[in-house]
C-alpha positions in Angstrom: -16.9 3.5 -15.9 -16.4 7.1 -17.0 -13.2 6.3 -18.9 -12.4 7.0 -22.5 -12.3 3.5 -24.0 -9.3 4.6 -26.1 -7.5 5.9 -23.0 -4.2 4.2 -23.7 -1.9 4.0 -26.7 -3.8 4.2 -30.0 -3.7 1.5 -32.5 -1.6 3.7 -34.8 0.9 4.3 -32.0 1.1 0.5 -31.3 1.5 -0.3 -34.9 4.2 2.4 -35.4 6.3 0.3 -32.9 5.3 -3.3 -33.4 4.6 -3.3 -37.1 8.0 -1.8 -38.0 9.2 -5.1 -39.5 8.9 -8.7 -38.3 12.3 -9.4 -39.9 13.9 -6.5 -38.0 12.7 -7.9 -34.6 13.8 -11.4 -35.6 17.4 -10.1 -35.9 17.7 -9.4 -32.1 14.9 -11.2 -30.3 15.2 -14.8 -29.4 14.0 -17.5 -31.8 10.5 -17.5 -30.2 10.1 -13.7 -30.9 9.3 -13.1 -27.2 9.4 -9.3 -26.7 9.3 -8.9 -22.9 11.7 -9.4 -20.0 13.3 -12.8 -19.7 13.6 -14.8 -16.4 17.3 -15.5 -16.0 18.8 -18.4 -14.0 22.2 -18.5 -12.2 24.2 -19.5 -15.2 26.2 -16.4 -16.4 26.4 -17.6 -19.9 22.8 -18.7 -20.2 21.2 -18.3 -23.7 18.4 -15.8 -24.1 16.2 -18.6 -25.5 16.4 -20.5 -22.3 15.7 -17.5 -20.1 12.6 -16.6 -22.2 11.4 -20.2 -22.0 11.8 -20.0 -18.2 9.7 -16.8 -18.2 6.9 -18.4 -20.1 6.9 -21.4 -17.8 6.9 -19.2 -14.7 3.7 -17.3 -15.8 2.0 -20.5 -16.9 2.5 -21.9 -13.4 1.5 -18.6 -11.8 -1.8 -18.5 -13.7 -2.5 -22.2 -13.1 -3.0 -22.4 -16.8 -1.7 -25.9 -17.7 -4.4 -28.2 -19.1 -7.0 -25.4 -18.9 -9.8 -25.3 -21.3 -9.5 -21.6 -22.2 -6.7 -19.1 -21.5 -6.5 -15.4 -22.6 -3.2 -13.6 -23.4 -3.6 -9.8 -23.3 -0.9 -8.3 -25.4 0.1 -11.6 -27.0 3.0 -10.3 -29.1 4.1 -12.8 -31.8 2.4 -15.6 -30.0 5.2 -17.4 -28.0 2.9 -17.8 -25.0 0.0 -19.0 -27.1 2.2 -21.7 -28.7 3.6 -22.8 -25.3 0.1 -23.1 -23.8 -1.4 -25.1 -26.6 1.6 -27.1 -27.9 3.2 -28.0 -24.6 0.7 -27.5 -21.7 -2.5 -29.0 -22.9 -4.6 -25.9 -23.2 -7.7 -26.4 -25.3 -8.1 -22.8 -26.6 -5.7 -19.9 -26.2 -6.9 -16.4 -27.3 -4.5 -13.6 -27.9 -5.2 -9.9 -28.1 -3.0 -7.4 -29.9 -3.3 -4.1 -31.8 -0.4 -5.0 -34.0 -1.5 -6.2 -37.5 1.9 -7.8 -38.1 1.8 -9.8 -34.9 -1.7 -11.1 -35.5 -0.8 -12.1 -39.1 2.2 -13.9 -37.8 0.1 -15.8 -35.3 -2.5 -16.7 -37.8 0.1 -17.9 -40.2 1.1 -20.7 -37.8 -2.3 -22.4 -38.6 -2.7 -23.6 -35.0 -6.4 -24.5 -34.6 -6.2 -24.1 -30.8 -4.9 -20.5 -31.1 -7.0 -17.5 -31.9 -5.3 -14.2 -32.5 -7.5 -11.2 -32.4 -6.7 -7.6 -33.6 -8.5 -6.2 -30.6 -8.0 -4.0 -27.5 -8.8 -5.4 -24.1 -11.2 -2.5 -23.7 -13.3 -4.1 -26.5 -12.9 -7.8 -25.7 -16.2 -9.7 -25.1 -15.4 -13.4 -24.7 -18.0 -16.0 -25.7 -17.2 -18.1 -22.6 -15.2 -17.6 -19.3 -11.5 -18.1 -19.1 -9.7 -20.4 -16.7 -6.7 -18.1 -16.6 -5.4 -14.8 -18.0 -1.8 -13.9 -18.8 -0.6 -10.4 -19.6 3.1 -9.7 -20.3 4.3 -6.3 -21.3 0.8 -4.8 -22.1 0.2 -2.7 -19.1 2.8 -0.3 -20.3 0.4 0.8 -23.0 -2.8 1.3 -20.9 -2.2 5.0 -20.0 -0.7 8.1 -21.5 2.0 10.3 -19.8 -0.7 13.1 -19.6 -2.9 11.0 -17.3 -3.1 12.0 -13.6 -2.5 9.5 -10.8 -6.2 9.2 -10.2 -6.9 8.6 -13.9 -4.3 5.9 -14.0 -5.7 4.0 -11.1 -9.2 4.3 -12.7 -7.9 2.9 -16.0 -6.0 0.0 -14.4 -9.1 -0.8 -12.3 -11.1 -1.0 -15.4 -8.6 -3.6 -16.7 -8.8 -5.6 -13.5 -12.6 -5.4 -13.4 -12.8 -6.7 -16.9 -10.3 -9.5 -16.2 -12.4 -10.5 -13.2 -15.6 -10.6 -15.2 -13.9 -12.8 -17.8 -12.5 -15.3 -15.3 -14.3 -18.3 -13.9 -14.5 -18.5 -10.1 -11.2 -19.5 -8.7 -9.3 -18.3 -11.8 -5.9 -16.6 -11.8 -4.3 -13.6 -13.5 -0.6 -13.1 -13.9 0.8 -9.8 -15.0 4.3 -8.8 -16.0 4.9 -5.0 -16.4 7.6 -2.4 -16.4 7.2 0.1 -13.6 8.6 3.2 -12.1 11.2 2.9 -9.3 12.7 6.2 -8.4 12.3 8.1 -11.6 9.9 9.2 -14.4 9.9 9.3 -18.2 11.4 12.4 -19.8 9.2 13.3 -22.8 12.2 13.6 -25.2 13.9 10.4 -24.1 14.7 7.6 -26.4 12.2 5.4 -24.5 9.4 7.9 -25.1 10.2 8.1 -28.8 10.0 4.4 -29.3 6.9 4.0 -27.1 4.6 6.9 -28.0 1.4 7.5 -26.1 2.5 5.1 -23.4 3.6 5.2 -19.8 4.3 2.7 -17.0 2.6 2.2 -13.6 3.8 2.3 -10.1 3.2 -0.7 -7.9 1.0 1.2 -5.6 -1.3 2.0 -8.5 -1.6 -1.7 -9.5 -2.3 -2.8 -5.9 -4.9 -0.1 -5.4 -6.6 -0.8 -8.8 -6.9 -4.6 -8.1 -8.0 -4.2 -4.5 -11.2 -6.1 -3.6 -11.2 -7.7 -7.1 -8.1 -9.9 -6.8 -6.0 -11.3 -4.0 -2.3 -10.5 -4.7 -0.4 -13.7 -4.1 3.1 -12.8 -5.1 5.0 -9.7 -6.4 8.6 -10.1 -7.7 10.8 -7.2 -8.7 13.3 -8.2 -11.4 14.7 -5.0 -12.8 18.1 -6.6 -13.0 16.6 -9.3 -15.3 15.3 -6.6 -17.7 18.7 -4.9 -17.8 20.3 -8.2 -18.7 17.6 -8.9 -21.3 18.1 -5.5 -22.9 21.9 -5.9 -22.9 21.5 -9.1 -24.8 19.0 -7.5 -27.3 21.4 -4.6 -27.8 24.3 -7.0 -28.4 22.3 -8.9 -31.0 21.1 -5.8 -32.7 24.6 -4.4 -33.0 25.8 -7.8 -34.4 23.1 -7.6 -37.1 23.3 -3.8 -37.6 23.9 -4.0 -41.4 20.8 -6.1 -41.9 18.9 -3.9 -39.5 19.7 -0.7 -41.4 18.7 -2.4 -44.7 15.3 -3.2 -43.2 14.4 0.0 -41.3 17.0 2.6 -42.2 19.9 4.1 -40.3 17.8 6.5 -38.2 15.5 3.9 -36.9 18.2 1.4 -36.2 20.1 4.0 -34.2 16.9 5.0 -32.4 16.4 1.4 -31.2 20.0 1.2 -30.1 19.6 4.4 -28.1 16.3 3.1 -26.7 17.8 -0.2 -25.5 20.9 1.6 -24.0 18.6 4.0 -22.2 16.5 1.1 -20.9 19.6 -0.6 -19.6 20.7 2.5 -17.7 17.2 3.0 -16.3 17.1 -0.5 -14.9 20.6 -0.4 -13.5 19.9 2.9 -11.7 16.5 1.8 -10.4 14.6 4.4 -12.4 12.6 1.5 -14.0 11.7 -1.8 -12.3 10.1 -5.0 -13.6 7.2 -6.6 -11.7 5.8 -10.1 -12.0 2.5 -10.3 -10.2 0.2 -13.2 -9.6 -3.4 -12.6 -8.6 -6.4 -14.8 -7.7 -9.9 -13.8 -8.5 -11.9 -12.9 -5.4 -15.3 -14.7 -5.4 
């Protein structure tokens, strides 16, 4: 495909973020350790746990994944989607990909025979059998670097969609959740860039162009306000547990994460960043 297979964030960059400390993340994520934008309902006092559960259910429906034989989760985090698929939705085998050693060890420690966590990039994944559905939440943000041109970005995203299409059985579905650019762009020295090195987010036009003639885009929802609310709740929890956070990762890193979450809130509130939930059907 003419693309460096290590085009996105390196394993060391991913691990610098996600392997910081499982205990640190447990202080401010919900009990399922779901580290991506929640899907909030109309209740103003709704708990984060309920909103994250709604998000998982939304994507399982969008991917037509319930009762499937095999489902792939690209960027599986600490495994909340894998658990929901196999423990609650009758999926026979759920495979999760992550470059975070801590996340994969957490998944493997659950001893769920229906779940397979792989320390592996999507660029290297070679499944033994086709998948019925693919889910990817919060991974696209790590596929390109800030230095990539617009054309390079589309080529990289197209490589992802080509591989997903080759992994899916005919009639299979893919659902993607990703941050995106609205009216702005990363500043290299920003708190967001410090926390997510070697990473950048797409524009919707790039995703649509990259998936063209490979997938039929069924729905696109923009929920930037949902991510602002999610980050506000994460920041509130982090501040509540700040003493424990400093003990785990130190004052500087705890402060960096507070600045990161505050910057993300501002970015979503001002429309600099957006959040897309996209469902796509494989074209035969």
